[in-house]
C-alpha positions, 0 to 999 in steps of 0.5 A: 044776416046778409050773406055778402056783408063784410064782417068788421071782425068786432062780433057785436058790431057785425051782430047789429049790422046783419053781418058786417058793413055793406060790400064796397062801401065807404065808412066813416069812423069818427070820434075823440082822441083815445077812444079807439078809432084806429083800433076798431078800423084795424080789427077790420083789417086784421080779421079780413087778412087773417081769417078771411084771406081779404088783403088789407092795406092801412094808409097812415098819415099819423102814425109811424109803422113801428109804433102802429105795429107794436100797439096793434100787437098788444091787443092781439093783432100781429100785422107784421106777420100778415105783412110777411105772408103778403096779405097786408101792407102799411103805408105811412106818410109825411106831412103833406101839401098840396103836391104831396096830396096828389102823389099820395092820392095816386099811390093809394089808388095804384097800391090798392088796385095792383095789390088786389085790396079788398079792405082798406083803412085811411087814417085820418081823413083830415090829412087831406081836407085840411089842406083842400077848399070846401069845394076841392074837399067835396070833389075829393071825397066824391071822385077819389073815394067813389073810384076807390070803392066802387071801381077797385071794389074795396070795402073803405074805412076813413078815420075822422076827428071830432074837434073839441067842442064840436059836434059834427064828425071833422069837417062836416061834409064827409058824413054826408058822402059815406055810406055808414057813420060810426062815431066813437065818444067818451061820456061819464065822470072820473070814476065812472067813465063810459066810451059809447059807439053809436052808429049814426047811419048805415045805408041798407042796413036797419039798426034797432038800436044805435048807441051802445057802451064798449071796452077796449081790451085784448081779450076782445081782440081790440074793442068789445061792445056790451050788449044784453040780450033783448029778453031773458031767455029762460024757459023754465025756472029751477025748482032745485033749492041750495042751502045758505050754509045755516040750517035756521036760515034754510028752514026760515026760507023753506028749504034753502034758495032756489037755484039761479035766484039773487038773494040780497043781504041787508045789514050794518057793517059788522053785523056778519054779512061776509060771514054769511056769504063765506058760510054759504060758499063753503057749504055749497062747495062741500056739496059739490057746487064750484063757487066764487067770492068777489069782494070789493072791500076786504082783502084776500088775506083777511078773507082767508083769516076769516075762513080759518078763524071760523073753521071753514077749510077752504084750501081743501076745496080750492078746486070748487072754492075761489076767492078774489078782491078788487078795488072799486075805485079802480073800475068803471061800471062796465068793467064791474059787469065785464069783470064779473062775467069774464069770471063767470065764463072762465070758472063757470061757478054755480054760486056767486057771492059779490060783496059788497055792493055798497062799495061799488055803489059808493063810486058810481051815479045812481043811474049807473050803479042801477044799471050795473045791478040790472045787467048782473041779474040778467047775467045770473039769470042767463047763466042760472047762477045763484048769486048772494049780494050784500049791501050795507045800508041795513034798515028796514026801509032801505031794504025794502025801498032800494033800487036793488030790493026790486031785482033780487029775488030773496032779501034778508035783513041782518041788524044789531039791537042793544038789550039789557047792556048786550048787543044782540043780532037778529036775522029776518027774510023780508022777501021771497019771490014766488015761494012762502017764507017765515016772517018772524024775527030770529036772534043769531050769534057769531061763533067760533064756527060761524053764524048760529041761529037760536030758533030752528037751527 
């Protein structure tokens, strides 16, 4: 990490850039409307003024002062407070002609110099360039921003727009003048929209990977990049086993599931997957584990009724047993991952049930779904979180051939079978990674006390 780098205030971006923007550099932040260009640039100013005592100025040719202050405050950035303590200034300019541009340029230079600003944002650059000829634009970019950055010593961010249907950033020439170029854009479909941050260039900074998904939320103080470790940093795998809450199933698994493992429960609707999850969580809560059940299919009221019907007293375990329910269609792929990660970091459970993956899978393209499952697996390994996830495909072929099965440590298949005018239920263990398991098919019933296996229970 460079000691003289200028931190952006966006933690993950600073990590990628070795500490932040190069000092006294000119950085272009460009993108589609609504992708967070103003937010990313404002976090750069806010972090400097609030955390490092570096004065900042925002020159706006698009947004009014009152609107700007209100919008940024919703993301945890109180610029009005910074303005009152003398570490920040905001200037908004009316629509300009050439004469107005010359006056604005003089005011920018004078303000930055007299105020002693170390960080500057100009939003948007098109307010200048659209009234100049290409020749004048080049001169303006080289001379004005050259003076602003090199003479005044201010690290400067200019905001550009990507015109609809275009791939170039704004007018095209500014990216050649800038020391750094960051592009924000949308991608995906209506149910799985992504926001992508791309580091096109950053002079003097080697960037191994340039494209990342991100979310906009107050939790991140603006923008949060989704970054995974390049490898799962697990020095040793736990040997401790946790109960599934069902004696017979523990026996089939040679003592239960390893702590930190991911178990996939496959089965058709109504076979008892949710019941198995709830039994597992209650049993582990009673042993002192902190458990979390995230449902993407059943409402909270129905889950609580199920617990009550099976005599599973979850209320006395409320400090160690948490149930939440969400509507899968309301979330994007990264929001699924962030939702789970935030719950894990806030509640710090040791056992997690995710019911059901099928509800999530219905809303996502195949590639996005597999990425989400991979992220979930890495999160579980990193936190040594024991996870049980369910899927409603429910056939031997789907259980062994699905992408999820490759990432699961254990696979348990639950199925219905009709025999002698009766509907029978059966359970089998298809896989346990790195351990022995019983291979037989075991009948089971869903009783008034939950799932009971007929053999080995």
